[in-house]
N, C-alpha and C positions, 0 to 999 in steps of 0.2 A: 609297469609298476611305478615308474617315475611319475607318470601322469596321475595314477591313483593317489600316490602319496602327496603330490602337490595339491591336488584338488581338495583333499581333506584339510590340509593345513590352511589353505586359502579360505575355506569356509569358516574355520575356527577364528582366524584373525579378522575376517570380515565381521564376525559377530561381536568380537571384542571392540572393534573400532567404531561400531554404530550402536549407541545406547538405545534401548527401547523407547518408543514414543511416549509412553506413560511416564517414564522417568524424566523425560525432558519437560513434560507438562508440569509435573510436581516440582521439579527444580525451578522452573520459571515462576510458579506461584509462590514458592518459598522466598525467592529473591524479591518479588514484588511486595510480599507481606513484610519482609525485613525492612524494605525501603519505607513503607508506610509507618511501621512502628518507630523507625528512626526519626520520622517527621512528626511524631506526636500522637499517633493513633493509639488509643487505649482499647484493648479488646475486652476488658472486664467491665466497662461502663456503658450502659445502654444509651442510645441516642436521646437527646433532650426532647421533651414533649413539645408539640406545636404551641406557639404563643396563644395565651388566652385572649379572645377578642376584647378590645378596649371599648368601654361604654362611652357612647357619644354624649357629651354634656347636653342637658336640656336647654331650651332657650332661656336666656337671662339667669341661668342657674347660679353663677357666682354672686350676682347682685341679690337674688332672692335669699340665698343661704346667709349672706351677711345681714340682710334685713331681719331674718328670723332670729339670728344670734343676738342682734341688738334688741329686738322686741323681748326676748327672753330676759335680757338684763333689765329692761324697763319694768316688766312684770315683777321681777324679783325685787326691784327697788320699791315698787308700789306695795308689795306684800310686807317689806321691811318697815315702811312708813306706817302701815296699818297696824302692825304688831307693836309699834311704839306709841300707839294711841294718838298719833298726830295726823291721822288721815280723814276719818269720817266718811260720810256718804259720797262726797265728791271723788275722793281717791278710790273708793270701792267701785264707783261707776267707771272711772278711767281704766281701772284694771279689767273690768268686764269687757270694755270696748277693745282694749289691747289684746286680751285673750281671744276675742273673736278675730282680730287681725291675724294672730298667730295661727289659728285654726285654718283660716282661708289660705294663708301663704304656705303653710305646711302641705295642705291639700293640693295646692297648685304644683308643688314640687313632686309629691308622690304620684300625682296623676300624670306627670310628664316622665315618669320612670326613674326618678331619683330615689335610690334606696334610703330607707330610714336610717341605716347606719351612717350614711354620708351626712344626712341632716344632723344627727346627734353629734357626729364628730365636729361639724362646723360650729354647733352651739358650744361644745366643750372648748373649742379653740378660741371662741369669741369673735366679735366683728372684725372684718378686715380693717387694718389701720388706715386712716385717711388724714391727709395733711391738715384739713380744716376741722377734723373730728366730727362726730355726730353719729347718725344712724348706722353708718358703715365703718366707724372707727372709734377710737378712744374718746370718751366725752370730754370736750373742752368748751364749756359754756362760754358764750359770748358776753362781752360787757366788762367794765372795769372791775378789777379785783376778783375775778372768777376763774382765772386761768388755772388755779391749783385745785379747783373743786373736783376734778376727775379722780384725784387720789383719795378723796374722803368717802367713807361709806355713806350711802343714802339712807338717812333716818328721819328726815324732816320734810315737810311740804316744800319748804324753800329749796332744799337740795334737789328734790324731785323735779321741781319746776325748772331748775337749771339744767338737769339732765335732759328733760324734754326739749328744751330750747338749746340743743347742742349740735344741731345739724350744720355741717360745714360746706365749703365750696365743692369738695370732692363728691359729697352726697348728691348735690344738685347736678353736677356734671355727669355723674354716673347714670342718672335718670335719662339724660339725653341719648345715651347709647342703647337704651332698652327698647324692646318692642312696644308698640302702642298700648296694648293691654296692660303690660307691666308698668309702663310709665304712668298711666292714668291711675292704676291701683295704688302704687306707692306714693304718687303725688298726693292723692286724696288722704292716704294714711299719714303722710307727713303734715298735711294741713291740720288734721285732727290732733296730732301730737302737739303741735304748736298751740292749738286751742286749749289743750289741757294745761299748758304752761300759763296761758293768759288767765284761765279760771283759777289757777293756784296763786295768782297775784303777781305774776311776772310781766313786765312790759315787753311785748314782742313788737318791736318797731318794724314798720315796712322798710324794705330794702331800697337800694338805689333804683331810680327809674329804669324800666326795662322796655323791650318792644311791646309787652302786654299792658303797659301802664295806661294808655288811652282807653282801653277796654275796662280796666279796673276803675278808672274815674267815671266812665259812662255807667257802670253798675252801682257806684256809690251815690251819685247825685240823686237818683230817683229814691233811694232809701232815705236820704235826708228829707226829701219832700214828703214822702209817705209818713214819716214819723212826726213831721210838723202837723199833718192832718190827724194822726193818731192822738197826739197830745192835746190838740184842740177839741177833739170829740170824746175824750175820756174824762173820767172823774175819779176822785178818791185815790186809792192806792194805784189803780191802773194809770191814772194821769201822772202820778209821781214817777212810776217806772218808765212811762213813755218819755217823760222829760229827761230822765237820766240816760235812756237809750239815745235820744236825740242828741244830747250833748256829746256822747261818745262818738256818734256817727259824724257829727260836725268836726270833731278832732281828727277822725279818720280821714274825712274828706280833705282837710287841710294838709294832712300828712301825704296823701297821694297826689294832690293837685297843687298844693301851695296856696290855695285860696278857698274861701267859703262863699257860698251863694245862697241867699234866702229867696231868690226869685223862682217861683214854681216852674217857670218856662214851659211848657207844653207837655208835661208828663200826665197823662190821663190816668185816673184811678180806675181799677178794674171793675168797680161797682160803687154805688153811692155810699158814702160814709157820713152818716148823720147821727149815729147813736154809739154808745160805748161798746155794744156788742159788735157792730160793724167795724169799729176801730180796732177791736181785738182781732177780728178776722183779718183785717188788712195787715196788722203787725205780723201775725204768724205766717201769712201767705207770702208776704214780701221777703221776710227773713229766710223762710224755707227755700224760696226760689234762689236767693242769693247764695245760700249754703250749697245748693246743688249745682251752681254755675261754674265751679272752679275749673273743671275740664274745658268747658266752652270758652271761658275767659282766657285760659292759657294759650289756646289756639292749637291747630293740628300738628305743628312742628316747633314747639317752644325750645328756646335755648335755656341754659342753666339759670340765667338771670330772670327770665320770665317765670320759670317754675317756682323759684324762691319768692319772687314778687307776689305772685298769685296766692301761694300757700300762706304767706304772712298776712296778706289782706284777708283771706278766707278765715284764718284762725281768729282774727278779731271779730269778724262777723259771726262765726259760730259761737264764740263766747257770749256775745250779746243775745243771740237767739235762745240760749238756754233760759234766760230770764222770761221768755215768752213760751216756755214749755215746748220748744223745738229740741228734741233730744239729740245728744251726741250719737253719731253712728261711726262704724269702723272705717268706712270708705265713702265719705259724703260726695255725692255727685258722680261717682265712678259707675260705669255700666258694665265693666268687664267681669 
């Protein structure tokens, strides 16, 4: 009996001394959960969703967005001038050209996958500020007495011309960082913009000599010779217009080269010019060719100084070409 009694007590005490495995597992899980809760785990909050994929910016997106924002401001200024009866056909034509630039640049952005909401937000925010002001910054027209023009509403042709001629050093520098297509497109648009300022009566002087200056001079001298021929072979109003254009081209030649030359030197005419009709054809063809030459004159890898130099030269040529029924275009000479 002693053996039977001991065996029963032993089994009871053994059962009390060894907790079931399930209890051990539950106890361990509770301890681990308590530790996690103590360290900040919240059981009532679902895990955060995975991050939304970030959209990759399109090539030259920031530059194009700023250019679009600035063009919207230019078009608004042109509309304001027209509403004040100080615009006329010229400002209406400039607005048409600038609207075409807007259409193309907006399309370039949307085709590259930039949402319209991003474009609209950039327009609402305005152009990116630039140290020199201009197409990508607050307008700060160049020249004496014009530094405060940016704060004034644009209501007159004179104020509009100052806005158009407000491109600053940062604008030209930004172009050098762009892809080739964007650089050519905006460079042509900037030249047209400056041409608008010239047509509105503002003097757009050529900049300091740049690496592109020899090519600028080489393009100007044949123009002078061509218009010497045009003036000599024209009559009546055409002759008067030719003489005015010739005088302007001589001034431009002096600006870019420091000298003027009346020696024809070996520039062959593309066809015989012995009548007023032939003279008219020579005038329009040589000016059209010069207007379209901006990209070529600037060279394949221009620096900021070259881009500005060529654009200012081109602006003066474009303004003269209008007198010969060569129309203003949104992106003269650009092929992109």
